[in-house]
N, C-alpha and C positions, 0 to 999 in steps of 0.2 A: 443494796437491800435484797436481800433473799429472797427465793421463790415463797418461803413460808410466811417471811413477813409480808410481803405485797400481798399474798392470800389474806391474812388477817386485817390488812388494811381494807382491802375490797370488802369482807366479810363485814366489818366495822361500818362502813359506809353503807351496805344494803340494810342492815340490820339498826343499827342506833343513830336515831333522828341529829341527835345533838353532837354527836362526835364527828359529822360529815367533814366538817371543815379543818379540823385536826387531821385526818385520814388524807384528806386533800393535799393538806400542807405536807404531809410525809410523801406521798407521790409526787409532788412538785419538786424534788431535789435536782439539784446541778447535775448534768452528766457528763460535761467537757471537765477536763483537767486544768485548773488554774496554775499559771505560771509553771509549764512544763519545763521551761529551761532550769528553774530554781531544783525543781524535784528530780529532775534527771541525774542518775546515778555517775554519769560521765560529766556531768558540769560541774566544777567546783571553783572556790575562790581563794585556794592555797593554805591561807592562814584561817579560813572560816567568815573571815569578814568581808562583807558582802561589797563596801569601800575601803580599801585598803590604803588610801592617801589622804586620809583626813588631816592630819599635820601637816602634810605638803601644800593642802587646798587652804587651810587657815594660814599657812606662812604666807602663801602667795598672794590670799588676800589682804595681806598688810604691807604690800608693795606701793608704791606711787600710781600705776598705770591702773591697776586691779581696783584699788581704792577708791581710786576715780570714777570708775564704770557704776561701782556699787553703790557710791554716795550720790551720784546724778538719778538714779533709780529710787533709792531708798529715802532719800531724803525729800523728793517730791510726792510721794505716798503719804509718808507721815503727817507733810505739812498741809495735807488736804482736808478742807471742812468736810464733815460727814453727818450722818443724822440717822436717827433709829423711827422708823415708821411702820404705819400698818400695811402689810404685804398687800399687793394688787390681786384682786379679787375678793378682798374681805372689805366690807363696811364699817367703817368704826362705830356707827349708830348699832350695830349688831354685836358688839364687844362689849364684855364688861371690864370696868376699872381700866379704861383706855390709858387715861392720863396717869394714874398710879404705875401701871405698867411701863410705859414709857418713862416715865422718871425713874424707876428701878433700872433700866436696861441703859438709860445713858448714865446711873453713878455707876452701873458696875463696870462698865467699859473705860470710864475715866478713872475709877480707883479698881484695878482689878486685884490689887492684893495691898500688902502693907508697905512694899516698897516701890513698886513701879507704877508709871501712870501709862496712859494708851500709847503714847508716843516711844517710849523705853519699852514697853511690850511689843509692840511692832517692829520696832528697829531691830530685835533681838530676832524675832521670827524671820523678817526680810532678808537678814543678814546671813541666816542659816540656808535661807530658800534659795538666796543667790549664789552661795559657796558650793552648797552639795546637793540643793533639792529636797531638802529635808525638813522645813520649818516646822516646829512643834509647841503645843500650848496645852498644858494641863488643865483641865476643867473640873470642877467639884462642885455640883449643886449644894446649896446650903439651906434650902427650904425655906429662906426668910423672903418673904414679899418685897422688902425694902432692896435687899442686894442678892438677886437669887443665886449667884454663882460666884466662885473665886476662881482666878485665872494666874498660872504662874508658867513664864518661858521655861522650855525644856532644850537640853541640849537633844538636837535630830540625830547626831551622830550615834547615839548611844541607844538609838529606838531601833527595836528588830519586829519586823512586821509578821505575823503569823499568815503564811500563806493559805492555809487549809482552813481559815475563816468563812463559817459558813452563814455571817449573817445574823446570828444570834445575838441579841443583847447580852445574855449572862455569860458568852465566852471572850475571853479574851482577846481582842484583834491585835493587841501592841503589846510589848513588854520592854523595859529599860535593862540592859544591860552594860555596867559601867565598868573599869578596870578593876580586876582583881575580883569581880562577882563570882561568887562559886555555884556550880550547879544547884537549880533550886532555890537560888536567891535572886533570881531577878523580879522585878516589878511588874506585875500583869497590869494591866491597863484594858478597860472595856471601850468599844466605840463611842459610847457617850462619856468619856473621861479623857480622851486625849484628841486635840484636832492636828492632824497632820497634814500639812501643805506639801504637796508633791508638785513640783515644776515637770513638765514635758512626760506626763505619764505615759507609761507603755506596758503592753500586755505579756512581755515575757519576764519583768521585774516586778515586784512591789514597792520598789524605790523611785524616786524622782531623778532627773538629771538638771542639774545645774548649769547655768552659765559658766561658771569657773570651771567647771569638770570638761565642759566642750574645749573650752581655751587653755587647757592645763599644759600640753605640749608646747603652744604657742606663747605662753607666758614664760615657760622655761627655758625655751630658746631666746626670747626677748631679755631675759635676766643675764643669760651667758653673753649674748652679743654686747650688751650695755655696760657687762663687767670687762670684757676685752677693751671696750673701746674707752672706757675709764681708766683703765691701766696703760693705754697708749698715750692718751694725752697727758696723763698726769707723769708718765715718764721722762725723767730729767737728764737722762743718758742723751750726749750728742748724737744727732744721726749723720756725720759724718767723722772722716779721721785723714791725718796726713802721711802721706807715704813718702818715704826718703829712701831710693833704689838702693844706693850703697853706703849708706852710715852703719859706723861701727857700734856696738854695744855702749862704748863708753860716749860719743857723739850724740847719741840717742838720749842718754841719761842727763848729758850736758844741756840738751835742746829742752828738755822736759822739765827742769829745774829753772832754766832761764824763762820759760815760757809762765810756768806758774809764779816766780818772784819778780819779774819785771813787765809782763804783757797782760795776765789773766785779771780780769777785775779791774783795770786802770784806764781803758780807753785808749792807748796808746797803738800808734800804728807799728807793727812787729815788722823788723828789717831782716831777710834772710840773706845771706852770702855763702851760697852752695854751688859747686860744680855744675849739679843738675838740679832742674827746676822742681820743687816737692809738688807732688800731686794729689788732688783732693779726692776721696773716695765718700760717695754717698752711699749709706745704708737703705734710705727710705725715702720717698718721694715728701712725706708729711703732709700730705694734703686730707680732704674729707673724706675720700674715697675711702683710706684706709680704717675710718672709723666705722664703716658700714651703716651709715645714717640711712640710707636708702631701705637697707635690709630692715633696719628697726621701726622704721615707717610703715614698711608692708605688715610686719608682726603687729603694729599698734592696730592697723586697720584689721587684722581678723580677728585680735580681742575685741574690738569693738561691733564686730558682727555676729561673734558669739553671745555677746549682751543684747544685741539688736540695737545697738544705738548707733548714730553716724558718726564717723571718727572727728569731725570737728569737736564733738564734746569731749573727746581726749586729748584735747590740744593740737590736732593736725588742723590747719586753719588754711593751708596754702590754695588750695581750690575751692574756698568758699567767699562768695562776694554777697552783697546786700540782698541781692533778688534771691538766692539759693539757702540764706541762712534761717528766715523763717519757716519755709518748708522743709529743711532737715530740723529745726526744734519739733515741730508738729509730726514729724515722722519718728522722731523718739519718743514724743508723748504716746501717740497712737501705736507703736510698736514692741516697745518695750514697758513703760511704766502703767499703761490703761489695763492690758492683759493681767499684770499680777496685782493690781489694785482689786479687779472686779474678781479674781480667784481667791484672793484675803476674803472680800466682802461674802462670797457665796460659802465659804467656809464657815465664818460667823455666823450667816444665817442660818445654815442647815446644822452644823455640828453645835454651836453654842445654843443658838434660841430653840432650834426643834428637837434636837436630841438630847442635851445635857437638860435644859430648862424644862421643855415641852411647851413652850410658847410659840407653836407655829403660824400664829397669824402675824407676826412681826418680821421686819427684815432689818439689815444693816445696809447702807448705800454710802458711797462718797459721792457728794454734791459736785466737785470739779471735774467728775467725769464727763456730764452732759453740757456742762458751761463753761469750757476752759476758755473760750474767746468770749468775754462778757459782752463787748459790743456786737458783735457777730449776733450772739445767742439774743440779744435784747433786741435788736432790729427784726429776726424771725419771729420772735414771739409776738411783737406789735403788728407785723405784719398776719400772721396767724389770727390774732384776735381781731384785726378790723375785718377779714375775711369771714369771720366766724366759725373757723376752724376748732378754735379753742376756745373756753370761758375764761372768765377773771379767775374762779377757784381753781380751775386745772392748773393755770399759769402759777398761781401761788404755790400748788402741791410741789409744782417743778423747782421752786425756789426753798421747798422747805416751811413754807409758811400755811396758817390755818385758812380753812374757808371762811367766806362772808356771806354771812345769813343774810334774808330778804330785808332786814331792816336795818342793814348796814353793819352790825354787829360783827366782831371776828369769833368765830367758833374754834373750838380746841381740834386740831388734825394730829396725825401722826406725825407729820415730820415737823411740827412746831418747835418741839423739844430740840429738836436737831441743831 
C-alpha cells in the first residue's frame, strides 16, 4: 500500500462511520512474504514442475511393499464407522431443521456423485495423499437442501497452488493444469471449490509431503536389490567348473561330448581316468549372503518408518512375539492411521460443511477414533458413569446415539443419523 492509499484509508476511517471496518481490513494486510523459497528468483524446479517425479511415485506405489503400506492405512480409514453431528458448542435445540440437514449431509457423503460412494471417493483421496501429499476433492454447491453439494475426486498432481492468495473468497486459490494445457486454459478453483489435503505441511512450499516421497530413494534401492537377488536366485548357470591341467582341445571336446551324452541327466557316477586329477573351481558360495537379504530387510524397515508403521505390518515378523504384537498394532493406529483420519475429518468439516455449504454448526467425525478397543472403552464409560463424571446422555452422544428425555423416550440428536 502506497502512502497516498494509506492516507485515504485513514481519512475514510475518520470521516465515514460505515466504512471504518472496510478501511481497517485494508490496513490489516499481511506484511510477511508467503513461501519465499518458491518466489525467490534463484530457486527453481528445472522444468517448472514442483513435483517432477509423479510417474515414478505412482509406479512405486504399485510395487508389493509400498502397496502393502498404503493399504494398511487406507483400508483401515475407509472401513471406519463415521457420523455427522452438531458441532461442539452448538446446542441442537437452538438450530433449525437439524434432522433434515443431518439427513442431507449424510446423503451427500454417501452419494457424492453419480458414480462414487463415500468409500471409493475417500480411497482415491487417501491414495494421492499417501503417494504425493496432495489429496484433492472438487466441491460444488447445488443449492438443493436435500443434497447441498456434489463431490468429485481430483488428480492432486495436476493442482497448482496460488502462493499469493490473500484469503479472498473471490480469488482463485488453486488451478488445475493438465498435460497439454495451453496458457490461459487452466481451470481456476476458489477456496470453497476444492478440498486440498496436505500431509506434512511446511512453511516454504504450498505443497504437502507424502510418505512415499520420503521413502522414494529407499524404495528405489529396495527394488534394485530385489531385482539383483531375483536374477541371482533364478540364474541357472552352474557356479563351478572342472579344470583339466594339460588336456588338449580335442581331449576337452571329447570330454564335453561324453559328459553331455552319457552322464548329464542320467544320475550315473562319472569315472575319469587321467594322469592328473581334475580340479573343481567354485565361482561363488551360493549362500543367502549373496542375496543381500539383510540389506533388503533394512530397507523394508526404512519404508515402514516413512509411513509411520511398525515393520511387522510389512512382513518382518522376526522380532515380534505375542507380548509386543498388540503394542505394535496400537502404535500403527495411533501413529499412522489416526492422524490422517483426523486430518480428513477436519477438512470435511471446515472445507465442505463450513466453506462450501455454509453450515458451520455441523461436523464430521470418525467413530472408531475414540473407541478403538471396545471392551476398554466400555469399561471406562461404565466407571465414569458410576462415579458421576458422565451422564447417560453424554455416553450415548459418544456412541452416536440420541439423548433420552425425562420420560424415557429417545430424542433426535446430531449423531443419531451417523
